N, C-alpha and C positions, 0 to 999 in steps of 0.2 A: 503494500500500501503506500510505505512511504515514498518508493521509490517513484513511483505512476502521480504522488500529488510533485515530487521534485520534476519531473517529466511536464508536467502538467503546468508549473510555478516557469520553466525555460521556452517554453511555447508561447507564453504571456508574454516572456521579457522581449522574444522574438517580435512577436506582433508590434508589440511596442517599438523594437528597434528599427520595424519598416515604416513604421509611422515618426519617427525623428529623422530618418533620410540614413544613406549610406555614411555619412563622414561619421555617425556620430557611433559606430560599431565600436565595440572594443575590442583590440587587438593584442597582442602579447605584449607589443612594445608599451601601452598603454600600464600593464601591469605592472613595471616595474619603475613609473612616475610616480609622486607625488602629488596630494589637491596644495595648489594654493588659494585659500579664501581671503579675498580685499572687502574686510567691512570699515562700517563707518568708526570705527575702533578702532583698528588695527586690522593689520595683517598677519595670521596664523599658516602656519603649512601643517596638513595631516598627511598619514604613512598609513596605506589599511594594510591588510593582512592577506596573507597565502592560503593561509588556515580557516580562512570563512571567503569560500570561493562565490557564492554566489551573491553574500553581501560588497562583496569587493564590486564585481563585474558590474553589480546595477547602479550602487553609486558614481563610479567611473563612468556608466554609462549618462547616468543625471546630471554631470559637471558637463560632460560634451557635449551633452543637449541645450546645456546652459539654462538647464530648469533650476537650478543655484541661485541664479542672476536676482536681487533686488528684492528677497526673498527676508523675513524680516528673523529673526530670534523675538519669538513669540512669546514664549516660556524661560522666566531664569531666576534663579531660586540661588541665593547667596549660601555659601557654604556647601554646592549640590552638587547642579548641573546648569546647561544652557543648552537651548534645546530651540531646531527649527527644524524648514521643511514643508511647511504647512501652505501651499499655490493660491492659499486664498488671502495671505499677508501682504500680497504685494501691491496692492492698492486696498488694505483696509482702511478705514477711518477712525479718529483717534476714539479710542473706548471702547472696541467693538472687540468680542471675545475671539479670541483664535484658536485654532488645536486640530479642528476635526475636520479636516479636509487632508487630501493623500493623491499619490496615483493608485491607479483600481485595479490591485495588485498586493498581497502579503506574501512575505517572505518566511520559509521554513527558517525553525531554530538552527541556531548552527553556535553552539556554546562549546569553547575550549575550553582546561584546564587554567592553559596556559596565557589565556586572554582576561586580566579582569578585568574591574575598576577603579583602576590607579588615577589618581588626578593627570589629566590630559590622554582619557581613552574615549575613544569612538564609538561611539553604542547605538543601537536603533531602538526607537521609540518605537511602543506597543499599547495595544488596549491591555485592561484588565483582563485577571486569572479567568474572573465568573464566565467571559463573553469571548474568553481566547486560550483554554483549556492548552493547548499545545505550545502557545507563546511567542505565536508567529511575528515578526517583523512588520508593522511598517513599511512599503515600499518607500515613502522619501521621507520622511522625518527622525531627524536623528537628534542626538545630544552630546557634548562633548563634559565630563564631567570634571568637577573645581576641587567639591571632599570637602573634607578636612582631616588633619591629623588626629589619627586617634590611641589611647592608651592601649596597654595590654587587656585591662579591664573591660574599655570602650567596647577590643572585638571581641575578648570573650561573651562579652553583652548581646554582640551583634549574633554571636553562634547562636545562645542560648533562645534570642527573643523571636533573629528576622530570618536566622539558615537552618528552622528549625534542627537543633541539633550538630549541623554539618560543618565540618572545623575547614578554618582556615590553615591554606597550605603558610610554612613556617616560614618561605620566602618571601610569600606576599601580605603574612604582615609586620614584617618589615618592614616594607613598603611603603603600608597601610601605617606604622609607626612615624618615619622619614619625613616619608612626601605625604602621603595624603591620600583622600579620596573618597568612594561612598560601597564599602566592601556588602552591605544586606540586596546589593542589585549581581554579586554574582550567582551566576547560573540560571538568571531568570531573562535575560536578558540579554542580547548578544550584542557581544563587544568585536567589531570588524576593525582596528585600525586605531590610531593614539596622535596626538598629538607632539612636533617633533620641533617645531619651532612657534614664538607665541605665547606664551606662555603667562605673558605681563597682556596681554590683549585677554585673554579667557579671564584674570583676574579683573581687568573692567567692567568685562562684561556683567559679569557674576555682580558686582560690586552696584551695578546702575538703580536705579529707583524704580520698584516698581507697583503696580497696580494694587490697592487691597477692594476694589470695588469687581461687577462683576466679567473684566476683562482682566482677572487676579493673574496675577504674578507675570505681567504682559508692560514691559519696559516702559516709562510716561514717557518718554523717548526714543523715539524707534532707534536699532540697531542694527542695522539692513545690511544682507550680504551684496556688495557693491557689485562684484564676478570673485568665480569661482572658475578658477584655471587649472591643468595639467602642467606641469613645471619634471624640468631634471631633477632627481634623485641627487642628494647634496649630503655630506656626513654635518651634521651639527652639535 
């Protein structure tokens, strides 16, 4: 059944590729490039993981088709994450609630034990377990983790109360204690890449003042992705 679902997803992606044009198809060369995201708060560079090929290729495809150009970071929570990918956000009026729009397909979860929610992790948003028990990802909405630094006691609490007793690997605990992140999301949302440049931009966006009204967590002053493009991979 899983193979059939993956084939159906690939068929949808092929159909979408056909709609956006030949020039937007993902090539092997694209998979060795990074994604530069120019925003109104500065520029970030993201590196995608080969361990999550469906999410990787989908994100590359959307970048090449310019899907993310002019989209807002519509949900921002300090010490947690910044989220974007709602195509209705391009022309959204001030105060308009956002977050319910995406491309018309989901992506099967691709949980990998080595990919976790450290600061800078790139992951796919999704609907809740009550309507999405298979934890499938949104086709376009993503978030970048800011998170916070944890103590051992804090991580023990996450294991007990949020991860239902599942242990956080020792190496991951060290990262959460020194760099930070959001460990309660591990193995529940697909991490498919990471921020390699622009952590100051991430922190700047996460610190922006957000709404407490019906458009809760939306920045009061729009934070926009001006342009996303593929660039040559460098050592940062």
